[in-house]
C-alpha positions in Angstrom: 131.5 126.3 99.5 130.4 122.7 98.9 130.0 120.3 101.7 132.2 117.2 101.6 130.8 113.7 101.3 132.0 110.5 102.8 130.6 107.1 103.4 130.5 105.0 106.6 130.3 101.3 106.1 127.6 99.5 108.1 126.9 102.6 110.2 123.8 102.7 112.4 120.9 104.1 110.2 118.0 106.4 110.9 114.9 107.2 108.8 116.0 109.7 106.0 119.6 108.4 105.8 120.9 107.9 102.3 122.6 104.5 101.7 124.3 102.5 99.0 123.9 98.7 99.0 127.4 97.1 98.9 126.3 93.4 99.3 122.9 91.8 100.2 122.7 88.2 101.2 119.0 87.7 100.0 119.2 84.8 97.5 115.8 85.4 96.1 115.7 89.1 95.4 119.1 90.7 96.1 119.7 94.4 95.6 122.7 94.8 93.2 125.8 96.3 94.8 126.0 100.1 94.1 122.2 100.6 94.3 121.3 103.8 96.2 118.3 104.2 98.5 116.8 106.1 101.4 116.0 104.6 104.8 112.2 104.8 105.6 111.9 102.9 108.9 114.0 101.0 111.4 112.9 98.0 113.6 114.3 95.2 115.6 113.3 91.6 114.7 114.5 88.7 116.9 117.3 90.9 118.2 118.6 92.1 114.8 118.1 95.6 113.5 116.4 95.8 110.1 116.5 99.0 108.0 113.6 99.3 105.5 114.9 101.1 102.5 113.2 102.5 99.4 115.8 101.5 96.7 116.2 103.5 93.5 115.4 100.3 91.5 111.9 100.2 93.1 112.5 97.5 95.6 111.7 97.9 99.3 113.9 95.1 100.8 115.3 95.7 104.2 119.0 95.7 105.1 119.7 93.3 108.0 122.4 94.4 110.5 125.1 91.7 110.8 124.1 90.1 107.5 124.2 92.8 104.7 126.8 95.4 103.8 126.0 99.0 103.1 127.5 102.5 103.0 125.8 105.4 104.7 126.3 108.8 103.0 127.5 111.4 105.5 127.6 115.0 104.4 129.8 117.2 106.6 129.7 120.9 107.1 131.4 123.0 104.4 135.1 122.7 104.6 137.7 125.4 104.2 139.4 124.5 101.0 142.6 126.3 102.1 143.5 123.2 104.1 144.8 121.6 101.0 142.4 118.7 100.1 138.9 117.4 100.2 137.8 113.8 100.7 135.7 112.4 97.9 134.5 108.9 96.8 134.2 107.7 93.3 131.8 105.3 91.8 134.8 103.0 91.0 135.7 102.9 94.7 132.1 102.0 95.7 132.1 99.2 93.1 135.4 97.9 94.4 134.0 97.8 97.9 131.0 95.7 96.7 133.4 93.0 95.4 135.0 92.4 98.8 
């Protein structure tokens, strides 16, 4: 059985977590909404958590907690399909979230 996937918006991140940028406030070099990446390191700078991400487009810009928006991919344990449904997220839903 396949595991189900879900996304948590602006969840706390750890190295190795998979994320999708929803909205980045960096005016000089923003990561487009919908860009996936993997968290490499986490630090705290002037009281704000910063998540350094290797983005699929080659950028290494950090997400800043309280400023940027992201979705963390969470893969749950395999689910018994006899329950009647399975949660899934479409690319359209992620794009819709980036426009908020």
